[in-house]
Structure formats: structure tokens, C-alpha cells
N, C-alpha and C positions, 0 to 999 in steps of 0.2 A: 382471077385474083391479081392483085397489083404485082407488076414485074419489078424486080430489083434493078436499080441503076448500076451502070458499070462502076461508078465511084463507090457505091455501097458494097459491091462484091469485092473490089480491091481492098477496101478498108477492112472488111472482115478477114480476108485471106492473108493479110500481112502476118498475123501471129502464127500462121501455119509454117512460115519460114523458121521462127524460133522453135516451134514444136519439132520440126524435122531436123534442124541443125543439132539441137541437144540430143534428141533421140538417136540420130544417126551416129554421132560421135561416140555415144555410150555403146550402142549396139555393134558398131563396126570396129572400134579401136580399143575399148576398155579391156576386153579379154586379152588382146594382143599386147597392150601396154603392161598389164599386170604380169603377164608371163614372160615378156622379153626385156622390159625396162625395170619394173619393180621386182622382178625375179621371184614371183610367187608361183608355186606349182600349179599346173592346169586344173587339177581337181579342186584345189583350194580356191582358185580364181572363179571357177564355176560355182562353188558354194557361196562365194560372196554375192554373186548375181542372184542366186535363188533366195538368199536371205533378204535382199532388196525387194524381190518380187513378192515374197510372203508379207513383208511389211506393207507393200503397196496394196495388197488385197484388203487390208484394214483401212487404209487411207481413202481409197476410192469411194466407198459408200458414205463415209463422213463428208468428203468434199462434195459429193452430189447432194446430200441432204442439206448441208449448210447453204450451198448456193441456190437451192430451190426455195429456201425459207428465210434467207437474209433480207433485212429491210434497211436500206441506207439511201441517202440522198444521191448517191452515185449509181444506184441500180443494184441488182442482185449478183451479177456475174463479174463486172469489171473490177470491183475492189480486190477480189481474190487474184485476178490476173495481174493487176498492177503490182501488188505487194509480193506475190510469190516469184515474180521474175527475178528479183534481186538475189535471194538465197539460191535459186537454181543456177544463176550465173556463177556465184561464188563456189558452189559445189563442183561445177565443171572444172574450174581452175584447180581445186584441191585434189580432185580425183586423178588428174593427169600430172600431178606433181609428185616426183619420187621423194620419199621421206627416209631419213636415216634412222630407222628403228630396227630393233633386233628381229630376226626372221619370224619368231613366234608371235610377236605383237603386230607386225605389219598387216597381216590379213584383217585383223580386227579394226585397225585404223581405217582401211579402205571400206570395210563393211559399214562402219559408222557414217562415213561421209556419203556413201551410196544411199543410206537411209535418208539423210538430209536431202539429197538430190531428188529422190523419188517422192518425198513428201511435198517439196516445192513444185516439182514438175506436175504431179497429179492435181495439186490444188490450183494450178493454172489451167491445165489441160481440160479437166472435166467442165468447169464453167465455160471455157472457150468452145468446146464441142456442143454443150447445151445451148449456147447463144445462137448457134447456127439454126437450131430448130425453131427459134423465135423470129428469125429473119423472114421466113416465108413458110406457108403451109402448102404451097403448090408442089406437086409431085416432081415435075420436070425442073422447076426452078431450084429445088433442093439439090438435084444432081448438078445443075449449072453452077450453083454456089460452091459445091464441093469440088467441081472441076477447077475453078479458080484457086481454091485452097490447095488442090493437088499440084498445080503449077508452082505455087509458092513453096509447097513441100519439096518439089524437085530442086528449087533454088537453095532451099535449106539443106538438102542433101549434098549440094555442091560444097557448102560451107562445112558440113559435118562429116562428109564421106570422101569427097574428091580432093579438096584443098589441103587437109591436114598433112598427108604424106609429102606434098610439094612444099608446104610451109616449113615442116620440120627439116626437110633436106636443105631448104634455103637458109634456115637459121644455123644449121650445123656447118654449112660452108662458110659462114661468117663468124665462126668461133664459139657458137653455143655448144654445150654438151647435148647429147641426145635427150637426157632427162630435162634439161633446161628448155630445150626447144619444144618438147611436149607440154611443159608447164605453160609457156607463153601461148601455145596453140589452144589449150583448154580455156585460158582466160579470154582470148580474142573471140572464140566461138560463143562463149558465155555472154559477153557484152553485146555482140550482134544479135543474139537470140533475145536478150532482154529488151533491146531497143525496138525490135520488130513487134514484140508483144505490146509495148506501150503505144505503138502506132494504132493498133487495133482497139486498145482501150479508149483512145481519143475518138476514133472513127465511129465506134459503136454507141456513142452517147444517146442517139435518138432511138436505138433499138433496145437498149438495156435501161429502161425508164426507172426513175426514182420511185421509192415507195410513196403511196398516196399521203397527202397531208393529213396530219392527225394520227397516223400510224406510228407506233413506237419504233424508233430506229434501233438497230442492233442485230445480233445473231440469235437464232432460236435457242431455246434451252437444250443443252447437250444431253440427250437421252439415248444411250446405245440401244436399249430395247426398242424404242420407237424407230430409230434409224434402220436397224436390221429387220424390224417388222415391215417397214416399207419395202425393203429388199425382198423379203419373203413374198409379199403380195405381187410384186413385179415378176419374180421368178416363176410364179404360177401361170403367167401368161404363156400360152402355147407358142407364139412366134418367138418369144424371148429365149426359150429353151433351145430351139434350133439355131438361133443366131449365136448364142453363147458357144456352142460346140463348133459352129462354123468358124467363129473368130479364134477360138483356142487353137484349132488345128492349123488354120491359115497363118496365124502369127507365130506359132512354133516353127513352121516352115520358113517364114520371113526371117526369124531370129537366127536360124541355122545358116541361111544364105549370108546374112549380113555379117555375122561373126566369123564365118569360115572363109569367105572370099579372100580376105587379106592373106591368110595362110595358103590358100590355093594358088593365088597369083605369085606369092613369094617363093614357095618351095616346090610346087608342082610345075610351074612354068618359068621360074627364075626371073621374074620381072623386077625391074628396079622401082624405086619409090616413084619416080616420074612416070614410068609406064603404068604402074598401078593406078595412079591418079588419072591417067589418060583413059584407062578402062572404066573407071567409075564415072568419068565425064561422058564417055560414050554411052554408058548405061543411062545416065541422066537425060541425055538428048533423046534416046529411044523412048524413055518414059514419057517425056513431054509430048512427043508425037503420038504415042499410044493413048494418052489422055484425050487428045483431040478426036481421035478415031472412036474411042469408046463412048465419048459423050454423044456422038451421033448414033452409034449402035444401040445404046440404051434408050434413046428416044424412039427408035424404030421398033424395039422389042419391049423390054423392061429391065430394071436393074438386076433382078434375080437371075433372069435368063443369061444376061451378059456376064455376070460373075461366075455362073456355072461353066460357061464356055471358057473363061479365063483359067479356072482351075483345071479343066480337062486338058487344054492345050499345054499348060505348064507341066502337069504331071507326066504326060506322054513324052514331051520333048526332052526334059532333063533325064528321064529314064533311058531314052534312046542314046543320049550323049554318053552315059556311063558305059554302055555296052559297045558302042562304036568307037569311043575314045575321042578326046579333044586334042588334036595335034596341029600346031601351027597357028599363025595369027588369024587366018580366015575362020577356021573352025572355032577358035576362042571367041571371036566377035559374034558368030552365030549363036554360040552357047549363051553368051551374056544377053543377047537379044531375047532369048526365051526365059532367062532368069528375070529380066525386066518384066515380061508378061506375068510371070509367076508371083511377083512381089508388089509392084508399084500400083497396079490397078485396084487392088483391095482397098487402098486408102481413098480412092476416088469414089467407090461405090458403096462400101459398107457403112460409113457414117450416114450417108443419105438414106440407106435402107433402115438404119436404126431410128432415124428421125420419124419415119413413117409409123413406127411402133408407138410413138407418143400419142398419136390420134387414136390408135387402137386401144391404148390404155385409158385415155380420157373417156372413150365410149363405154368401156367396160366398168370403170371405177368412178368416173366423174371427177377425177383428180388430174392436175397438171404436174407431172413429175419428170420433166425433161432431164433435170440434173441427175436424178436417181437412175433413170434408164440409160443415159449415155455413160454414167460412171461404171456401169457394168462392162462397157467396152474397155474403159481404162483399166478396170480390175483384171479382165481377161488378158489385156495387152501386157500388163506387168507380169502376170503369172506365166504367160506364154514365153515372154522374153527370158525370164529366169529358167524355165524348163529347157528352152532351146539352148541357151548358153551352157547350162549345167550338163545337158546331154552331150554337147560338143566337148566340154571339158573332160567328161568321162571317156568319150570316144578317143580323144587325143591321148589321154593317159593310158588307156588300154593299148592303143596303137603304138605306144612307145615314143611319142613326140617329145623332143628335147629342146626347150626354148633357148638354150645356150649354144646349140649346135647350128652351124651354117648350112649343113647338109643333113637331111633326114633319111631314115632307113626306108627301104621300099615298102615295108608294112605300114609305116606311119603315113607315107604318101598315099597309099591306097585308101586309108581311112579318112584322110583329108578330102580325097576325091569323092568318097561315098557320102560325105557330109554335105556336099553341094549337089548331089544327084539323087541317088535312090532313097536316101533317108528323108529329105524334104518332100520328095515325090509321094511317099507314103502318106505324109500328113496332108498333102493337097488332095489325095483321093478321099481321105476321111472328111475333109472340109466340103468336098463336092457332095458326099452322101448326106451330110447334115443340112446343107443349104437346099438340097433337093426337096427336103421335107418342109421347108419354110413356106407358109401358106399365103403371104401377102404379095400378090401381084399388083400391077398397075390398076387393073380392073377392080380388084378387091379393095384397093386403097380408095378409089373414087367412090365406091359404095359405102365405105366407112365414113368418109367425109359427108356424104349425103345423109346418112343416119345420124351423124353427130349434129349437123345443122338442124335436122328435124327435132332432135332431142332438146337443143338449146331453145328453139322456138316454143316448144311445149312448156319448158320451164319458165320462159319469160312470160308466156300467157298466163300460166298458173300464178306467177308472182303478181301480175297486174290484177287478177281476180281477187287476190287476198288484200 
């Protein structure tokens, strides 16, 4: 099959920066902002995130169906990406802006803005992810494409995870209030994310082709029964069932790590804003190096085996850290190295694994439903994020965490530590068990491609005879 050019891979990967920057800012700092700046109780802040997640479970199938069936002169995927980048950026600004509302109303305000954010984010992300399946049908090239996207993801994490603490501290030193500094930070990250998405929209013009001449332009008729009927058919596919559970458990683990690390660094280790940013930067550098290593490992074995190894190493290492303790700078750096293994490599391998299900579905059903299939990933991602942050909110509430206190109780510190060690480790074990049952290996995928080519040839021959 035709190999993708370097320019083509970079062009596609650019939007991964915006994806990661927006996602990391929400996942890493929204809970912290809501509880310490907006002064919302932890359980209520967790409820806000789960409300957004439940809403997202409805948006994902709709976004997948619409992008599969849209007919425009700009293609199927790119119009959604271009348009949705704007409200996504605006929502990031509003979510990190403290509002002067009565305490009873304030949670509802942030919940409403979070619904807007997830609507826009999902309506960009699902078409973007589906676009990757159309770039190439080669097993290894898909991993290569996602490796480039993962590197851009890491740079997005710099913007959404590493730089916010530094930027907020920088602005505060120059006279901004803490709430004002967070507001500017949300706006800057939103604008950068929007621009990176627009770069991919322009670069993907040749891959997201316009509807054929004579075809009526526009969106398909909006029928919920048909949309969820498509979902029902896809969910019956055996590989999809195992991938859904794999993604759910792995992403709950990721969500716990992302949301709790700020608390862990701040209260358990007493790190300053600059030191926290330094730890996130170190994590990002480790992730980039691991991406390059895993790309080679997955070529030697296959994507499924490599991800199983990642889950096993992650679960064992963070569990050991809980019982041996993390004391001092060296041990903390070692711990974050294993956190990077536990979280970052999922994004390199799982989307590529999901792409392979598209050919399996085409062989079974005769349909091309990339948007519907990858939207399942977005649905699970949103649901897992909500569950993970809600779980953390409940744990912090039970542990007695006080967002207005500079020093936490010993019990609160223990549960903050549990939430970055044994709790996520349990979900990694569940993810390992689900992925172990997933049946599509590299050898099986090549067989699916062969059968699909034979089926297409027979259909073409039958059409010529008619």
C-alpha cells in the first residue's frame, strides 16, 4: 500500500495538539480550579464533570453518524472540525473564568458551559479521529500516523498540563488576581487549540474529498432511531465489545492520574507551581521517548501485545510505589516515569487498534462506518473522564479534603496518594483483562484485508456481468 509522506503525517497530526491541549487542561486543572478558585465543594465539582460526561455519551453517536453521512464540497470531516474549534475555544475561556454568582447557582453555570465544551470538542474530535482511518489502510502505517499524532499530543499536553501553572504564577507576579490569571490561561490555550485544528483542516483537503458532483449537499436527515440503530449493529461486533471495556477502564485510570496529580504534587510533596510544571514537563519528555520506543516494539510484535505489556507494567509499578512510599526527588521522578507508561501510550496504540475494526466491520456488514466506530471511543472517553473525576471527588470528600486549607489532614493525604496508586492500578488490571480477549492481531488483520479484497473483486465482477 502507498506510504504516507512526512508532510501528510505532520498535517494530520497538528490537530492532535488542540485535542490534547483542551483535554489536558480540562482533565488536569478543571477540578482543581473549581474546588480552589471557584470554591465549589469537591463532590459538586465531580458531579459537574459526570453531567458533562453523560451529555457527551449522547453527542458522540450523533457526531459519528453526521460525519459519516455529511455531503459537502469541503468533505465529510473537515467542516465539523473547522466550525467546532471556535465554541470549544470560547468554552475553555469561560470554564476557567471565576463568576460572581451565588454559591447555589454557580455549579449550574459551570455545568452548562461544560456541556457546550463537550459538544464542541466531540463534534471536532470524532471527525478528526475518523479521518485518520481514511488516511491509510496499512496496519503499520496506521501506528506510524498515530505515533506522529501522539507526539503532537505531548506538545498539546505542554500547553494544557505543563504551562498553565507557570503562566498563572507569571501573571500573578505581574498584578493579576489568581482568578484573572486562570481566565487568561484558559483563553490562550483555547486559541492555540483552535489554530492547530485549522491547520489540519487545510492540510487534509486531499484526504477528505468533496461529495461527488450531482450529489445533494448537506447533512443527513436527523433520525435518532437510525443513529442508535447503527450503534447497536456496531456494538454487536465481538472486537468492539472488548475494546469498549478496555478503553473504559484504561481511561478511568488516566482520568484519576490527570486530575489527582496536581493535588498529589501540591499537598503530599509540597511542590510549588514552578516545580509542578517541571514535573509535568519531565513526564512529557518521558512520554515522547516512550512513543519512539513503543513504535518499534509494536512493529516487532503487534499493537495488542504491546498495549497489554504497557498495562501490566503500569499496574505493578504504581502499586509497588504505594507500599514502598515515594520519598524525595529521585523516587518521585521514578514514580512519574511509570505514571507516563501507564497513561500516555494508550493514546498512541488504541486509536490505531480501533481503526483496524473498521475493516472488520466492512467485511461483516459491507458498510463504511469509521465515524460511528471511532465515536464509540469518544463516548467511552467522555464517560470514563466523568467517572474518574467523580470518583476522585467522592474520595476527596470522604477523605476530608478542604480546598481552602493550605495543609491537609493525614487522612486526606493518604487518599490523595491512593488515588494515584492503587485505585488506578485496579482499573489497569481490568483493562488488561478486557484487551486480552480482543481477537484482532496483526496476522488476523492481514487475513481480514485479504478477505475484503476478494469480496470487492467478486462484487465488481458480479456488477460487470449485470
